[in-house]
VMD Tcl script that draws the C-alpha trace (Angstrom):
set ca {
  {89.48 170.44 99.35}
  {88.37 166.89 99.47}
  {89.98 166.16 96.10}
  {93.20 167.93 97.08}
  {93.66 166.11 100.40}
  {94.31 162.69 98.89}
  {96.94 164.18 96.60}
  {98.68 165.92 99.47}
  {98.55 162.83 101.66}
  {99.96 160.53 99.01}
  {102.78 162.83 97.85}
  {105.02 162.26 100.88}
  {104.43 158.50 100.66}
  {105.35 158.52 97.00}
  {108.49 160.55 97.64}
  {109.49 158.28 100.53}
  {108.95 155.26 98.36}
  {111.15 156.72 95.63}
  {113.85 157.56 98.17}
  {113.68 154.04 99.62}
  {113.97 152.43 96.20}
  {116.83 154.75 95.28}
  {118.73 153.97 98.50}
  {118.17 150.22 98.01}
  {119.55 150.44 94.49}
  {122.53 152.41 95.77}
  {123.26 150.02 98.64}
  {122.80 146.77 96.72}
  {123.81 147.07 93.05}
  {122.09 144.57 90.86}
  {124.17 141.64 89.64}
  {124.40 141.07 85.87}
  {121.95 138.40 84.66}
  {124.80 136.30 83.26}
  {126.45 136.09 86.70}
  {123.11 135.24 88.33}
  {122.59 132.42 85.85}
  {126.13 131.11 86.43}
  {125.68 131.16 90.22}
  {122.35 129.33 89.90}
  {123.97 126.80 87.57}
  {126.89 126.16 89.96}
  {124.52 125.73 92.91}
  {122.31 123.35 90.92}
  {125.36 121.22 90.06}
  {126.55 120.85 93.66}
  {128.17 117.42 94.22}
  {125.91 114.63 95.38}
  {126.91 111.94 97.89}
  {127.47 109.57 94.98}
  {129.87 112.00 93.33}
  {131.64 112.61 96.65}
  {132.17 108.87 97.15}
  {133.45 108.52 93.58}
  {135.88 111.39 94.16}
  {137.17 109.80 97.38}
  {137.58 106.38 95.76}
  {139.29 107.83 92.65}
  {141.72 109.83 94.77}
  {142.51 106.85 96.98}
  {143.09 104.44 94.09}
  {145.27 106.97 92.27}
  {147.38 107.51 95.40}
  {147.78 103.77 96.08}
  {148.82 102.95 92.50}
  {151.27 105.83 92.24}
  {152.97 104.96 95.55}
  {153.24 101.27 94.67}
  {154.87 102.14 91.34}
  {157.66 104.07 93.06}
  {157.88 102.04 96.30}
  {161.57 101.07 95.92}
  {162.57 104.67 95.25}
  {160.44 105.86 98.17}
  {162.15 103.45 100.57}
  {165.58 104.38 99.24}
  {164.79 108.05 99.81}
  {163.88 107.42 103.45}
  {166.99 105.29 104.06}
  {169.20 108.00 102.60}
  {167.48 110.62 104.76}
  {168.06 108.83 108.06}
  {171.43 107.15 107.50}
  {174.25 108.33 109.75}
  {177.91 108.89 108.98}
  {178.16 105.47 107.33}
  {177.08 106.32 103.81}
  {175.77 102.93 102.73}
  {173.44 104.46 100.15}
  {175.35 106.89 97.93}
  {173.13 107.10 94.87}
  {169.98 105.86 93.17}
  {171.34 102.90 91.19}
  {173.87 101.91 93.85}
  {171.17 102.06 96.54}
  {168.63 100.04 94.54}
  {171.24 97.37 93.71}
  {172.30 97.20 97.37}
  {168.70 96.72 98.52}
  {168.06 94.05 95.89}
  {171.28 92.21 96.79}
  {170.85 92.27 100.58}
  {167.06 92.01 100.98}
  {165.69 90.94 97.60}
  {162.59 92.25 95.85}
  {160.56 91.90 99.04}
  {162.97 94.22 100.84}
  {162.64 96.83 98.11}
  {158.88 96.92 98.72}
  {159.20 97.01 102.52}
  {156.75 99.43 104.07}
  {154.68 99.74 100.89}
  {151.60 98.09 102.41}
  {151.70 100.54 105.30}
  {152.25 103.36 102.83}
  {149.20 102.28 100.81}
  {147.10 102.02 103.97}
  {148.14 105.60 104.68}
  {148.12 107.07 101.19}
  {144.68 105.79 100.14}
  {142.78 107.82 102.78}
  {145.37 110.60 102.53}
  {144.90 111.05 98.78}
  {141.14 110.66 99.05}
  {140.88 113.35 101.73}
  {143.38 115.60 99.95}
  {141.71 115.56 96.53}
  {138.22 115.85 97.99}
  {139.19 118.76 100.27}
  {140.92 120.54 97.40}
  {137.86 120.20 95.17}
  {135.54 121.52 97.86}
  {137.81 124.42 98.83}
  {138.29 125.38 95.18}
  {134.56 125.24 94.59}
  {133.72 127.45 97.59}
  {136.44 129.97 96.71}
  {135.23 130.11 93.09}
  {131.62 130.63 94.22}
  {132.69 133.43 96.57}
  {134.71 135.14 93.84}
  {131.80 134.85 91.41}
  {129.44 136.54 93.84}
  {131.88 139.29 94.81}
  {133.92 139.98 91.66}
  {131.83 138.44 88.90}
  {134.55 135.94 87.89}
  {134.93 132.37 89.14}
  {138.46 131.98 87.76}
  {140.97 131.11 90.50}
  {144.34 132.85 90.56}
  {147.55 130.82 91.10}
  {147.75 132.16 94.68}
  {144.21 130.99 95.45}
  {144.97 127.56 93.98}
  {148.09 127.37 96.14}
  {146.06 128.30 99.24}
  {143.40 125.66 98.46}
  {146.10 123.04 97.92}
  {147.89 123.98 101.13}
  {144.66 123.70 103.12}
  {143.89 120.32 101.58}
  {147.40 119.09 102.33}
  {147.28 120.12 105.98}
  {143.89 118.44 106.53}
  {144.94 115.19 104.82}
  {148.36 115.03 106.45}
  {147.01 115.68 109.95}
  {144.28 113.05 109.55}
  {146.71 110.29 108.51}
  {149.94 111.33 110.24}
  {150.06 108.44 112.79}
  {150.09 105.97 109.88}
  {152.92 107.91 108.24}
  {154.91 107.77 111.46}
  {154.42 103.98 111.78}
  {155.31 103.55 108.12}
  {158.55 105.47 108.63}
  {159.56 103.20 111.53}
  {158.81 100.07 109.48}
  {160.64 101.33 106.39}
  {164.01 102.00 108.07}
  {164.29 98.42 109.39}
  {167.09 96.61 107.59}
  {168.25 93.00 107.49}
  {167.99 91.22 110.83}
  {167.55 94.46 112.77}
  {163.76 94.09 112.86}
  {161.95 95.63 115.82}
  {158.41 95.69 114.42}
  {156.66 92.82 112.66}
  {153.80 94.81 111.15}
  {151.52 97.84 111.37}
  {149.53 96.69 114.40}
  {152.61 95.46 116.29}
  {154.46 98.70 115.58}
  {151.51 100.84 116.69}
  {151.11 98.87 119.93}
  {154.82 98.97 120.70}
  {155.12 102.72 120.08}
  {152.01 103.40 122.15}
  {153.27 101.26 125.03}
  {156.89 102.47 125.08}
  {156.60 106.10 123.98}
  {153.00 107.13 124.60}
  {150.30 108.50 122.26}
  {152.15 111.75 121.51}
  {154.88 109.74 119.80}
  {152.55 109.20 116.84}
  {152.85 112.93 116.08}
  {156.64 113.27 116.25}
  {157.72 115.52 113.40}
  {154.22 116.88 112.85}
  {155.30 120.54 112.88}
  {157.95 120.18 110.14}
  {155.36 118.22 108.18}
  {152.83 121.05 108.44}
  {155.46 123.59 107.40}
  {156.57 121.39 104.51}
  {153.13 120.37 103.31}
  {152.12 123.99 102.64}
  {154.63 124.55 99.80}
  {154.57 120.89 98.71}
  {150.86 120.26 98.24}
  {150.11 123.92 97.62}
  {152.61 124.16 94.78}
  {151.61 120.72 93.55}
  {147.98 121.65 93.02}
  {148.70 125.29 92.17}
  {151.30 124.61 89.48}
  {149.30 121.70 88.05}
  {146.07 123.67 87.70}
  {147.88 126.73 86.35}
  {149.78 124.73 83.72}
  {146.58 122.96 82.74}
  {144.77 126.29 82.36}
  {147.63 127.66 80.25}
  {147.48 124.63 77.95}
  {143.73 125.04 77.53}
  {144.25 128.65 76.48}
  {147.22 127.83 74.25}
  {145.42 125.08 72.31}
  {142.06 126.90 72.43}
  {140.29 124.10 74.30}
  {137.11 124.57 76.29}
  {137.19 121.53 78.60}
  {140.11 120.02 80.51}
  {138.90 116.57 79.45}
  {140.08 117.45 75.94}
  {143.69 117.45 77.15}
  {145.64 114.33 76.27}
  {147.00 111.95 78.90}
  {150.67 112.82 78.10}
  {149.85 116.52 78.55}
  {148.33 115.88 81.96}
  {151.27 113.68 82.96}
  {153.69 116.44 81.94}
  {151.79 118.99 84.02}
  {151.75 116.62 86.99}
  {155.46 115.86 86.66}
  {156.44 119.54 86.63}
  {154.09 120.31 89.55}
  {155.30 117.38 91.65}
  {158.97 118.16 91.03}
  {158.48 121.80 91.99}
  {156.64 121.02 95.21}
  {158.97 118.21 96.27}
  {162.11 120.28 95.68}
  {160.88 123.21 97.76}
  {159.60 121.07 100.65}
  {162.39 118.46 100.74}
  {164.36 119.88 103.73}
  {161.23 119.66 105.87}
  {160.70 116.07 104.70}
  {164.20 115.20 105.94}
  {163.44 116.84 109.30}
  {160.19 114.90 109.62}
  {161.82 111.54 108.92}
  {164.64 112.11 111.39}
  {162.22 113.13 114.10}
  {160.10 110.06 113.43}
  {162.98 107.63 113.85}
  {164.27 109.31 117.01}
  {166.96 111.81 116.01}
  {167.32 114.68 118.51}
  {164.98 117.54 117.71}
  {167.60 120.25 118.35}
  {169.86 118.77 115.68}
  {167.04 118.61 113.16}
  {165.95 122.19 113.75}
  {169.55 123.34 113.27}
  {169.81 121.44 109.99}
  {166.55 122.89 108.69}
  {167.51 126.43 109.69}
  {170.94 126.09 108.06}
  {169.41 124.82 104.84}
  {166.83 127.60 104.85}
  {169.39 130.33 105.51}
  {171.72 128.91 102.88}
  {168.97 128.95 100.28}
  {167.90 132.44 101.32}
  {171.47 133.69 100.97}
  {171.69 132.26 97.48}
  {168.42 133.92 96.50}
  {169.67 137.28 97.77}
}
mol new
graphics top color blue
foreach p $ca { graphics top sphere $p radius 0.5 }
foreach p [lrange $ca 0 end-1] q [lrange $ca 1 end] { graphics top cylinder $p $q radius 0.2 }
display resetview
């Protein structure tokens, strides 16, 4: 009896232990070792503060250089967006020649310093936010689905989130830059960034710095989202096509081609909202702008249908 009692007493415990282990295995399926190693590797290679600073600086420098290279075209675009019934600027070459003739080379670069002051932090925040969002989404997908590969929709969502954060953080500078850029000839109301900011704050109040913010948010979702999404997707397709393992193996012309296609796609889709933003910034009535945007949207929708 004494030898049988221990066996009887331990049998229920053993059965309970087996049931507990079985239920644990059923509730939490074990992750493949390869996925566990990849997750551990990604966590061990988390960006350091040095890498974060390098990413911010690289994004800012890239944004400043790119904007300076196309400063005359950027100013011409804004002037064409806000001009009234008097069509002074009717085309690219005609507009550039008119600016050069009336205001010289300095006039063609008007507003570029303000644009660089805005675009350096804007690009830095945008690229950094996109990298961090992409990384977190990839880590989540790896833990849940076993694959860290981002789909085009997820890339678009990460780009849209990065664009909204960067645009909202630097929007007052964009508004001041728009006011400075549309000044022509002797019709100069603002002498610089600080003077323009003080004047707007004094005459129109702090909310004036966010005029046109809503169209900007609506427009930045397809613009930045498509920009990053199309760029990363094209880059991934080229890696697969040429059987490359690392994106650093892509040539500079290949990356430029991907960037050109991505930028053109995003800018084309979001351009009506860019027009609405500029007109709101320089004081055009909001009702008129909303009507224009709605008409353009409905016209495009009708064509698609």
